[in-house]
C-alpha positions in Angstrom: 14.0 -36.2 -3.7 12.2 -38.1 -6.4 9.2 -36.6 -8.2 7.0 -39.1 -6.4 8.0 -37.9 -2.9 7.4 -34.2 -3.6 4.3 -32.7 -2.0 2.0 -31.2 -4.6 -0.2 -28.2 -4.1 -3.5 -27.3 -5.8 -3.1 -25.6 -9.1 -5.3 -22.6 -8.1 -3.3 -22.2 -4.8 -0.1 -22.3 -6.7 -1.4 -19.7 -9.2 -2.3 -17.4 -6.3 1.2 -17.8 -4.8 2.8 -17.1 -8.1 0.6 -14.1 -8.6 1.7 -12.8 -5.2 5.4 -13.3 -6.1 4.8 -11.7 -9.5 5.1 -8.3 -7.7 8.8 -7.3 -7.6 8.6 -5.8 -4.1 7.0 -8.9 -2.6 9.4 -11.2 -4.5 12.4 -9.2 -3.2 11.0 -9.3 0.4 10.6 -13.1 0.2 14.2 -13.4 -1.2 15.5 -11.2 1.6 13.6 -13.3 4.2 15.3 -16.4 2.8 18.5 -15.4 4.6 17.4 -12.8 7.3 14.5 -12.1 9.5 13.5 -8.4 9.1 11.3 -5.7 10.6 8.9 -3.6 8.6 11.0 -0.5 9.3 14.0 -2.1 7.5 11.8 -2.8 4.4 10.5 0.8 4.5 14.2 2.1 4.3 15.2 -0.5 1.6 12.3 0.2 -0.7 12.0 3.9 0.2 8.3 3.6 0.5 5.7 4.1 3.2 5.2 1.8 6.2 1.5 1.2 5.2 2.6 0.1 1.7 5.1 -2.4 3.1 2.7 -3.6 5.8 0.1 -4.3 3.0 2.7 -6.4 1.1 3.6 -8.3 4.2 -0.1 -8.8 5.1 -0.7 -10.4 1.7 2.3 -12.7 2.1 1.3 -13.6 5.6 -2.3 -14.3 4.6 -1.0 -16.7 2.0 1.1 -18.5 4.6 4.4 -17.5 3.0 5.7 -15.4 5.9 5.2 -15.5 9.6 5.6 -12.9 12.3 7.1 -12.9 15.7 6.5 -10.2 18.3 9.5 -8.9 20.1 8.3 -6.2 22.5 6.8 -3.5 20.3 8.5 -4.9 17.2 7.1 -7.4 14.7 9.8 -9.5 13.0 9.0 -11.2 9.8 10.5 -14.5 8.6 10.0 -16.9 5.8 7.5 -19.7 6.7 9.5 -22.7 5.9 6.8 -25.1 7.1 4.3 -23.8 4.6 2.9 -26.3 2.0 4.1 -23.7 -0.6 7.7 -23.5 0.7 9.1 -26.1 -1.7 7.6 -24.1 -4.7 8.9 -20.8 -3.3 12.3 -22.3 -2.5 12.7 -23.5 -6.1 11.9 -20.0 -7.4 14.2 -18.3 -4.9 17.1 -20.6 -5.9 17.1 -18.9 -9.3 17.2 -15.4 -8.0 20.3 -13.3 -7.1 21.2 -12.9 -3.4 19.7 -9.7 -1.8 22.0 -9.4 1.2 23.6 -6.3 -0.3 20.4 -4.4 0.5 20.9 -5.1 4.3 24.6 -4.4 4.0 23.8 -0.9 2.5 21.4 -0.3 5.4 24.1 -1.1 7.8 26.6 1.1 6.1 24.1 4.0 6.2 23.5 3.3 9.9 19.9 2.4 9.2 19.9 -1.3 9.9 17.5 -1.7 12.8 18.1 -4.0 15.6 14.5 -4.5 16.8 15.5 -6.5 19.8 
């Protein structure tokens, strides 16, 4: 794609997105969602932190339009919002980060990977 075809975002909006991704937990969540949809309960186990703390991170990412949620019964499944105006910016950042699939693999090995279906 040439530089003329790329969609640009407002500088202030981009700064807000980058500020959100400046938090290691949120950046890791976004990287994990790049390959897998996840439930809050999985992030609670992976980050060994409280459900309210994880929910707060996800709410900030959702409010910015970076993630979306889908309800499956009593569960809420989070995924990367690839239709967001900010997705090309986020995608570029994610392309420079190491894969985080090992975190979900460790959960599976511990019998803690949740199937919220």
